[in-house]
N, C-alpha and C positions, 0 to 999 in steps of 0.2 A: 429748429436748427437752422433753416434757411434764413429766417429773420435775424438770428444772432450773427451769422456770417456776414449779412449785408451791413448790419450795424458796426460790426468790427471793421469791415472794409471802409465804411464812411468815416469812422473815427480815425483810422490809420491814414486815409487820404487827407483829411483835414489837418492832421498833425504834420504830415509831410509838407503841405502847402504852407502851414504857419512857419515851419522851419525854414523853408525856401524864401519866404517873404520877409523874414525877420532875422537875418543874419546877425551874429554878435557884432558889436561895434568894434572897429580896430582899436588895439591897445597894446601896451608893452608892460609885462609884469616882471620885475627884476628886483634885485637888492644889492647893497653894497657887497663887494667881493674882492678876494685876492686876484690879482692879475699876474702873479709870479710865474704862472705856467704859460703865459702868452696868449691866454683866451679870455674873452669877455662873453658872458652868457646871459640869456634871459630865460626865466622859468617857463613863460608863456608869451607868445605874440600872436595877435589875431590880425589878420590882413584881409581887406576886402577884395583883393585880387593878388595874382602873383606879384612878388616884388622883393624887397630887400630889408633886412634889419641893418641899419647903418649906425656905426658908432662914431660919434663926433667928440672931439675935445670940446669942453665948455668950462665955465667959471661961474662966479656968484652972479654975473649978469644974465646967465641962463640963455646965451645966444649960441647957436651951433657954430663950432669952429671946424678946423680941419678934420677930415675923415681919417680915422686910424684903424678901422676894421669894418667889415661888412660880411653878411651871410645871406643866402637865398631864403625866401619865404614862399610857402604855398598859399593859395587863397584859403582862408579859414583859420583854424586853430593850429598853431605850431608849438610844440613843446620842446623844452630844453634846446633852445637855439644857441649855437656856439659860433663865435666869429673869432678868427685869428688875428691878433694885433699885428700891424705892419710897422710898428715902431714901439719903442719903450714907452711905458707909462709908469710913473712913479707912485708909490703909495701916497694917498692924500689928494691926488688929481681927480678932478671931476670928469665924468664921461656921460654923454647924452646918447641913449639908445633910442633910435627913431625909425618908424616905418617909412620907407620910400616905396614909390611905384616902379613898375617896369614899363615905363611908357616915355615916348618922345625921343627915344635914342635910335641909333642906326641898326644896332644888332640886339636881337632877343637873346636873353640869358646871359648878357655881358653887362657887368655894372659900369655904367658910363658917366655917373654924376661926378662933378667937381664942384666945390663950394660956390653957390650962387647959380648954377647951371639949371636948365629946365629938364635935361635928359635924366630920366630915373630919379626925379626930384622927390622931396618929402611930400606926403599927403597931409591934408588938413581936414579937420572935422569942425565946423562952425568957426572956421578961420583960425583954428588952433592946431599946432603940430601934434602929431600922435607920437609921444615919446615918454621916457623916464630917465631921470638923472641919478647916477650912482657916484659914490666915491670909491676910488680904488683903494684896496688895503695892501 
């Protein structure tokens, strides 16, 4: 019994260490959706630290444009993240849902990013933005 308990403890400790050392990579999982209710949502967003899901206008060039919505993120996995649109988005428009950090700003917990700024800016993995593009329905 003692040997079983020690083996179980060692297995659980190793599993916890693996989970802590190998966090899920930041990502945004979403799909085309209606924005008629004034909300843009992501099914799942993974963030490496507390931060923001930021919704930018975009087009076929796939460059982030003006911010039209944002929502706070917790470090780790965030499910059913909803952001309230700050301006109208028409069906057919493309939106880029992107993970931004909560760093470089003056105030914690206040979204301070403006297009091109460093405050609460986008995160990059291997020099690529962590984002997903959808088309509004």
